[in-house]
C-alpha positions in Angstrom: 22.0 -27.5 56.8 22.5 -27.0 53.1 22.6 -30.2 51.0 25.7 -29.9 48.8 25.0 -32.8 46.4 21.7 -34.3 45.2 21.0 -37.3 43.0 19.5 -36.4 39.7 16.6 -38.7 38.9 13.2 -38.5 37.2 11.6 -37.9 40.6 14.0 -35.0 41.4 13.3 -33.4 38.0 9.5 -33.8 38.6 10.0 -31.8 41.8 10.9 -28.7 39.7 7.8 -29.0 37.5 5.5 -28.4 40.5 4.2 -25.0 41.1 6.7 -23.1 43.3 6.4 -19.6 44.7 8.4 -17.3 42.4 11.0 -16.3 41.9 12.7 -19.5 40.9 16.5 -19.3 40.5 18.4 -21.5 38.1 22.2 -21.4 37.7 24.2 -23.5 35.3 28.0 -23.5 35.0 30.7 -25.6 33.3 33.2 -26.8 35.9 36.5 -28.8 35.9 37.7 -31.9 37.6 41.4 -31.1 38.1 43.8 -28.5 39.3 44.6 -25.9 38.0 41.6 -25.6 35.8 39.2 -25.8 38.7 40.7 -22.9 40.4 38.5 -20.5 38.5 35.3 -22.4 39.0 34.6 -21.0 42.5 35.3 -17.4 41.3 33.0 -17.8 38.3 30.2 -19.2 40.5 30.4 -16.1 42.6 30.1 -13.9 39.6 27.0 -15.8 38.4 25.5 -15.4 41.9 26.0 -11.6 41.4 24.1 -11.9 38.1 21.2 -13.6 39.9 21.3 -10.7 42.4 21.1 -8.1 39.7 18.1 -9.8 38.2 16.3 -10.2 41.5 16.8 -6.6 42.5 14.9 -5.5 39.4 11.7 -6.8 41.0 12.3 -7.8 44.6 13.3 -6.0 47.8 16.8 -6.3 49.1 15.8 -8.3 52.2 14.1 -11.0 50.1 17.0 -11.0 47.6 19.5 -11.6 50.4 17.4 -14.5 51.8 17.1 -16.2 48.4 20.8 -15.9 47.7 22.0 -17.0 51.1 22.4 -20.7 50.2 24.1 -19.8 46.9 26.6 -17.7 48.8 27.2 -20.5 51.4 28.0 -22.8 48.5 30.3 -20.2 46.9 32.4 -20.3 50.1 32.5 -24.1 50.5 36.1 -24.9 49.5 35.6 -28.7 50.0 32.8 -28.7 47.5 34.9 -26.9 44.9 37.7 -29.4 45.3 35.4 -32.2 44.1 33.6 -30.8 41.0 32.9 -32.7 37.8 32.2 -31.3 34.3 29.1 -29.2 35.0 27.1 -27.7 37.8 23.4 -27.0 38.3 22.1 -25.1 41.3 18.4 -24.5 41.6 16.9 -22.6 44.5 13.9 -20.6 45.7 11.9 -19.9 48.8 11.1 -23.5 49.5 14.1 -25.5 48.2 17.8 -25.6 47.3 19.3 -28.3 45.1 22.8 -28.9 43.9 23.7 -31.3 41.1 27.2 -32.1 39.9 27.0 -33.2 36.2 29.1 -35.4 34.0 28.9 -33.0 31.0 29.7 -29.4 30.7 26.7 -27.1 30.5 26.4 -23.6 29.0 26.8 -20.9 31.5 23.4 -19.5 32.4 21.4 -17.8 35.1 17.6 -17.5 35.0 15.3 -15.8 37.4 11.7 -16.7 36.4 8.3 -17.9 37.5 9.5 -21.5 37.0 12.8 -23.4 37.1 14.8 -23.8 34.0 15.2 -27.6 33.8 16.1 -28.4 30.1 19.8 -28.9 30.9 18.9 -31.4 33.6 16.4 -33.1 31.3 19.3 -33.5 28.8 21.1 -35.7 31.3 18.1 -37.7 32.3 16.7 -38.2 28.8 19.9 -38.5 26.8 20.2 -41.9 25.2 24.0 -42.4 25.8 23.8 -42.8 29.6 24.4 -46.1 31.4 25.5 -47.7 34.6 28.1 -50.3 35.3 27.9 -52.8 38.2 31.3 -53.9 39.3 30.8 -57.2 41.1 33.0 -59.7 42.9 32.4 -61.7 46.1 34.4 -59.2 48.1 33.5 -55.9 46.5 30.5 -54.2 44.9 30.8 -50.9 43.0 28.4 -48.9 40.9 29.5 -46.5 38.1 27.5 -44.1 36.0 28.7 -42.6 32.7 28.2 -41.6 29.1 30.2 -41.7 25.9 32.9 -39.4 27.4 33.2 -40.2 31.0 32.5 -42.7 33.8 32.4 -42.0 37.5 31.9 -44.2 40.6 28.7 -43.2 42.4 27.7 -43.8 45.9 25.9 -47.1 46.6 22.6 -46.9 48.4 22.9 -48.1 52.0 20.7 -51.1 51.2 23.3 -52.5 48.7 25.6 -55.0 50.4 29.2 -54.2 49.8 30.5 -57.8 50.0 29.3 -61.4 50.5 30.5 -61.3 54.1 28.5 -58.1 54.8 25.4 -59.6 53.1 25.4 -63.0 54.8 27.3 -62.3 58.0 27.4 -65.3 60.3 25.3 -67.3 57.8 28.3 -67.4 55.4 29.4 -71.0 54.9 32.8 -71.7 56.4 35.3 -73.3 53.9 35.6 -77.0 54.2 38.5 -79.4 53.7 37.7 -80.3 50.1 37.8 -77.1 48.1 38.0 -75.7 44.6 38.6 -72.3 43.2 35.7 -69.9 43.0 36.3 -66.4 41.7 36.6 -63.8 44.5 38.2 -60.5 45.4 40.7 -59.1 43.0 40.3 -61.9 40.5 41.7 -64.4 43.0 39.9 -67.4 44.4 37.8 -68.4 47.4 37.6 -71.8 48.9 34.5 -73.7 47.7 33.2 -76.8 49.3 32.1 -79.8 47.2 29.1 -81.5 48.7 28.3 -85.2 48.5 25.3 -86.8 46.9 25.0 -84.2 44.0 23.8 -81.4 46.3 24.4 -77.8 45.1 27.7 -76.6 46.4 27.3 -74.6 49.6 29.6 -71.9 48.4 27.6 -71.5 45.2 24.5 -71.2 47.4 26.2 -68.4 49.4 27.1 -66.6 46.1 23.6 -66.9 44.8 22.1 -65.5 48.0 24.6 -62.6 47.8 23.9 -61.9 44.2 20.1 -61.9 44.8 20.6 -59.3 47.6 22.7 -57.2 45.3 20.3 -57.5 42.4 17.3 -56.5 44.5 19.0 -53.5 46.0 20.4 -52.2 42.8 17.1 -52.6 41.0 15.2 -50.8 43.7 17.6 -48.0 44.5 19.4 -47.4 41.2 18.0 -49.0 38.1 14.3 -48.0 38.7 15.0 -44.4 39.7 17.6 -43.8 36.9 16.0 -45.9 34.1 19.5 -46.5 32.8 20.8 -49.7 31.2 23.0 -51.7 33.5 26.2 -53.4 32.4 27.7 -56.2 34.6 31.5 -56.2 35.0 32.6 -59.4 36.7 34.4 -62.7 36.2 32.8 -65.0 33.7 31.6 -67.5 36.3 29.8 -64.7 38.1 28.1 -63.5 34.9 26.3 -66.8 34.4 25.1 -67.0 38.0 24.1 -63.3 38.2 22.2 -63.3 34.9 20.4 -66.5 35.9 19.0 -65.0 39.2 18.6 -61.3 38.2 15.2 -59.8 38.1 16.5 -56.4 36.8 15.1 -55.6 33.3 17.7 -53.0 32.8 20.5 -55.6 32.9 22.1 -55.8 29.5 22.6 -59.3 28.0 26.2 -58.5 27.1 28.7 -57.5 29.8 32.3 -57.1 30.6 33.8 -60.5 31.6 36.7 -59.2 33.7 37.4 -58.4 37.3 36.6 -54.6 37.4 39.4 -54.0 39.8 41.8 -55.1 37.0 40.8 -52.0 34.9 41.2 -48.3 35.3 38.0 -46.3 35.2 38.9 -45.1 31.7 39.4 -48.7 30.5 36.1 -49.6 32.1 34.4 -46.7 30.3 35.9 -47.7 26.9 34.7 -51.3 27.3 31.2 -50.2 28.5 30.8 -47.7 25.6 31.6 -50.4 23.1 28.6 -52.2 24.3 26.3 -49.2 24.6 27.2 -47.3 21.4 25.3 -49.6 18.9 22.1 -49.3 21.0 22.7 -45.5 21.3 23.0 -45.0 17.5 20.1 -47.3 16.8 17.8 -45.5 19.2 18.6 -42.1 17.7 17.9 -43.4 14.2 14.7 -45.0 15.3 13.4 -41.7 16.9 14.1 -39.7 13.8 12.5 -42.4 11.5 9.4 -42.5 13.7 9.0 -38.8 13.6 9.4 -38.6 9.8 6.9 -41.4 9.3 4.4 -39.7 11.6 4.9 -36.3 10.0 4.3 -37.7 6.5 0.9 -39.1 7.8 -0.1 -35.9 9.4 0.7 -37.2 12.9 3.8 -35.2 13.6 5.1 -31.6 13.4 8.2 -29.5 14.0 6.3 -26.2 14.0 6.5 -24.7 17.5 3.0 -23.1 17.6 1.3 -26.4 16.3 3.2 -28.6 18.7 2.4 -26.3 21.6 -1.3 -26.5 21.0 -1.1 -30.3 20.6 0.9 -30.5 23.8 -1.8 -28.6 25.7 -4.4 -31.0 24.3 -2.4 -34.0 25.5 -1.8 -35.2 22.0 2.0 -35.3 22.0 3.3 -38.8 22.4 7.0 -38.2 21.9 8.8 -34.8 21.8 12.4 -34.5 20.6 14.2 -31.3 21.8 17.5 -30.1 20.5 20.2 -30.0 23.1 21.6 -26.5 23.8 18.8 -24.7 21.9 16.8 -22.0 23.6 13.8 -20.2 22.3 12.5 -17.1 24.2 8.8 -16.8 25.0 5.9 -17.7 27.3 3.7 -20.7 27.0 0.2 -20.9 28.2 -0.1 -24.5 29.4 -3.9 -24.5 29.3 -4.3 -23.4 25.7 -0.9 -23.9 24.1 -0.7 -20.3 23.1 2.9 -19.0 22.5 4.0 -15.5 23.1 7.4 -14.2 21.9 9.6 -12.5 24.4 13.1 -11.3 25.1 15.2 -14.2 26.4 17.4 -11.8 28.4 14.4 -10.5 30.4 14.7 -11.8 34.0 11.2 -13.2 34.0 11.3 -15.1 30.7 12.3 -18.7 30.5 12.8 -21.0 27.6 9.9 -22.1 25.5 11.4 -25.5 24.7 11.9 -26.1 28.4 8.3 -25.2 29.2 7.1 -27.3 26.3 9.0 -30.3 27.5 7.6 -29.9 31.0 4.1 -29.7 29.6 4.5 -32.8 27.5 5.9 -34.8 30.4 3.0 -33.6 32.6 0.5 -34.8 30.0 2.0 -38.2 29.9 4.3 -37.8 26.9 7.9 -38.8 26.5 10.6 -36.1 26.1 14.0 -36.8 24.7 16.8 -34.3 24.4 19.2 -35.2 21.6 22.2 -33.7 19.8 21.6 -31.1 17.2 23.1 -33.2 14.4 20.6 -36.0 15.1 17.5 -33.8 15.0 15.2 -34.5 12.1 14.7 -30.8 11.3 16.0 -27.3 12.0 13.4 -25.8 14.4 14.7 -27.3 17.6 11.8 -29.6 18.2 10.0 -32.5 16.6 6.7 -34.0 17.9 5.0 -37.3 17.2 1.3 -37.3 18.0 -0.9 -39.9 19.6 -3.8 -39.4 17.2 
């Protein structure tokens, strides 16, 4: 059965850097969220599949071509899938795998048939510095959102994340007592809270703490660690204090949105979250550029492709900045760093920047794809060396 939607994480990206039996098929396409704009997406996808077919037939027999394209054609005919697209689509397939990623940003239309997968557009999403997650939290509802400067979408919670305090505690949940006080609950309302005698911690607060610990553990394990994204808490003010006190999640931002998330539209939630994230985003971009310029002035950095390729092969690149939406045709010898020019339109030629990013990551370096206007140069790359 074809998997129609996959979660994009660092681990899923690493899957594509492994050696796969060629050919490796990569398809990228901008898509649309709403009718009537999305009516053309399915048609355009079918045309891109035909482009893959034309490239495959230049080197592979018809029977193998049909087998490779079968899951792409199944997806082309899945009307339910095309009714729920986002802003971009990435579909990567070969003899041993088939993966579909719905993306929150448009991507340039592209088909590549090569000896390796074209992954730079996916790396752009994983390594862009404007991405974040929002945890919407109340005693009766847990939601998780993921977004960037332009959009925010609710994402599926892992099965391990409790959806409410009643689900988390079940029969262990304290029953309300006769002496009660207001405790923030579902929809910004209140939940009865028992006041104990003798200065004991209130039983309702103990319940909330147990619930928040369960949410914190599950979100850390199944969302924050795999994504590596900063996490913003959206909750009532009294929940902020308790959750921050018990949280073990290093991705949780100190600042949050002190409001019941159900009281906001998703767009209002995005606007509030981006106000918190944007200063960090701008500061990180500036720091990356400054670090490169300082390294380059000391002979520990370069934006020359041939030099950086050799340094990458030697494991010397600590940080590689790659310009978003930039492609450079050629072949890279990962063992020597030798670069060969080539025709980008040739069906067996991938992007040098893509291959270089994979090599740096494989050698333990950090790769960051950033907007063209923030690049500290004009060559499409900038590398800071370890030594």
